[in-house]
Structures are given as structure tokens and as C-alpha cells.
N, C-alpha and C positions, 0 to 999 in steps of 0.2 A: 432558433433558440431552443435549448433543451434544459430540463431540470432533473437532477439525480438526487436520490435519497438513499444513503447506505447505512444499514444497521448491522454492525458486526457482532457475531457471537463467537467468543474467543476461549480457547483453552491454552493456558500459559504454564509452562513448567521450567523451573530453574534448578539445575543439579550441579553441584560441585563435589566431585568424588573425593578429592583430597581433603576437603573440610567436613565430609559427611553431611552435606547440606542437600536437602531435596524438598522443594515446595512447588505446589501447583494450584491453579485457580480456574474454575469455569465461570463465565458470566457474560453479560451483554456489555459490549464496549461503547465507546463514544460514537454517536451517529455523525455522519457527514452530509451536509446539505450543500449542493453545488449547482451553479447555473453555467451553461456553456453556449458559445456561439460557434457554429461549424460551417464549413464549406466543402462541397463535393464535386469532383470531376471524374472522368472515366478511370483515371489511374491514381488519384490522390483523394484522401479525406484529411482535412485539417481542422483543428479546434483550439480555442482558447477559453478560459473560464475563470471563475472565482468560487471558492468554497470555504466553508467554516466547519471545523470539528467542534462539536458541542460537548462539554465535559459533564455528561450525565451518567457515565458509567461509574461503577464502584472504584474509588481511588483512595480509600481511607489510609492514613499513615499507619505504619506498623505492619502492613501487609507486604510480604516478600514478593508476591506476584499479584497483579491486579489488572482487571480488564479495562479500566478507565485510566485516562492520563491525569485528570485533575486540573487541566488548564485548557483555555481556549486556544485554537490555532487557526490563523488565516492562511489559506492555501491558494496558490496562483498556478494553475496548470496550463501547459501549452503542448500540443502533440500533433503528430501526423502519421498517416498510414500510406505506404506506397504499395499498390497492387501491381506486382511485377509483370504479370501476363494479362492478356485481354479478358480471360475468363475469371480473373480474380482467384485463381487457385493458390498462388503463392503471394504472401504479403509480408512486408517488413514494417514494423511499428516502432515509434519512439515517442516517449512521453516524459517531459520534464516538469517537476512540481517543486516550487519554492514555498517553504512554510515558515511563517513567523509565529513563534510561540509566546503565549502570555505567561503570567506568574501562576504558580501552583496555588490553589485555593487554600491548602492546608499548611502552607509554609511561605517563606520569602524567596524560594528557589524559582528561577526563571531559566528554562532550557534555552540553549542557543538556537538560532535559526538553522534550518537544514535545507538542503537541495537534494532531490532524488531524481535520478535519471534511470528510467525503465526502458527496456527494449524487448521486442518479441519477433520471432520469425515463425510464420505459420504456414501450414499446408492443409488445404480443404479438399479432401478426396470426394466428399459428398456434401449436399446442402445441409445435412444435419450433423456433420462431424468435422472437427478441426483438430489437427495435431501440431505441436510446435515446441519450441524452446523459448524460455524467457529468462530475463536477468535484470539486475539493478545495481547501481552504485549510489549509495547515500553518504553525503558528506556534511559535516557540521560547519557552517559558514561563520558563525559568531560564537564567542565564548559564552558559556552559561554563567549566571550570576547568582549570588545568595548563598545560603547555608549549604554546605556539601558540594559546592561547585568546584570544578577542576579547570586548571588553565589549559589542559589538553582538549583538542577537538577530535571527536570520534568520526570514524567512517567505517563502512562495511560494503562488501561485494558479495552478491549472491547470484546463483544460476541454477536452472533446473528445467524439467519437462512440464508440459501443460497439455491437457486434452479438454475439449469443449464441444458443445453442440447446441442444437435447438430442438424444442418439442413442437412439432407441427400442430397448428390449430390452437395452441395454448398461449401464444405470444410470450413464451418463456424460453430463456437461454440459460446455459449452465457452463461452468468451467471448473476444472480441478487442476491445481498446480502444486508441485513440490519444489521448494527452494533450499539449496544447500549454501550456507554462507561460508564461502571458501577463504575469506580474509576479513579480519576486523581489527580495529585499533581503538583503544580506550572505551571498549564496550564489550558485552557478551557476544559470542559467536555461536550460532546454532542452526536449527533447521525450521522451516516454516511450511505448513500445509494449508492451502486455502481452497475452500469450496465456495464458489460464488453462484448465486441464483439471481437472475435479472428478469424483472417483469416489465414489459412495455405496455404503457397505458395510452 
């Protein structure tokens, strides 16, 4: 059994050239607390879990961009990694995460439930370095309700490169990924850069 705590620091920018609109925000986002059960063999790692996004980030109405969501989210992840060769040099990973969203605290709007399927193909030439490609598909499974809701269900597809590694003796790992959202429906399409630092206790 494992426990994860994620604390995101986010920079969000929304720009619409045709309307002359440009807004950006830096801030601490909503933390994620997650518990997982995992199983390991020579060629496979598998895991299931439960997590909750806690709406403590800034999410005040009137902000065009905001680091917090303003609502609780229950999340149910399940994933697996296949180590293709005996030395675990090549790996293929898949993670599916179903999320049930609560009502926004500042309105009567409730976002629809979403399902996100993430994948990654990685190559590890050395113990301290990993290179790869990652991507995701996120689809809205249920309609949003309340003020400002739309009958349309959104979805988005993203893909991009990732590099990561470990710092020997520090029990610290890192990864840097850039994602280009190549297709989107009923939502903004953009680019995402993620720098993740993981400390093992």
C-alpha cells in the first residue's frame, strides 16, 4: 500500500487573439491525496487506488484564470506498466482515471464527470535518466449542470515528449514533460508544461 500527496504550483494563461483577450495567473492549485494498492512481477507493475482533489486553491469568481477548481473531486485510478525487456530498459505504461466532480463552492455549477486515459512509452539508457513520449485522452462522461452549463460534452487529446531521472542518494526523482493538445471539443485547446518532483519517504 502506498500514499501520495501532490501539491501543484500552476501558471495558467488564456489568450484569444481575435478578441484581444489575454489573462494569466500564478498560484498554488488544489492538492491531491491518494492511496494505492500495487502488485509487482518481473515484467509488470499494476496498481489501483482512490484519491481526492481538495479545493483549497484560489478559485474566486471573476477570475479569468485561476489555479484552483473550487470543487471537490473523487478520483479512481487504475494503471499498469509493462517492462518489455528483462533489463527494464523499455516500458509501456497505461493509466485510467475516472473523476466524479462536486458542485462549485461559489455557484450552483457542477462539472460533469470525466475519464482520462494516459499512456507513456519510455526508454531508460541509464539508471538516472529516462526518455519517452506521453499522451492522454480526456472525455466528459456526464453533462454539467447548473448556471452556465452546456449540453455538449468536452474532450481533448494531447501528446508530447518527456524526460526524467533520479538524484542518487536523495530519494528524489524528477520529470519534465511538454504536451501539445492536438484536438479539443467544447473546451480550450492549448499547451501544457509539467515539472514534477517526487520525494520518497
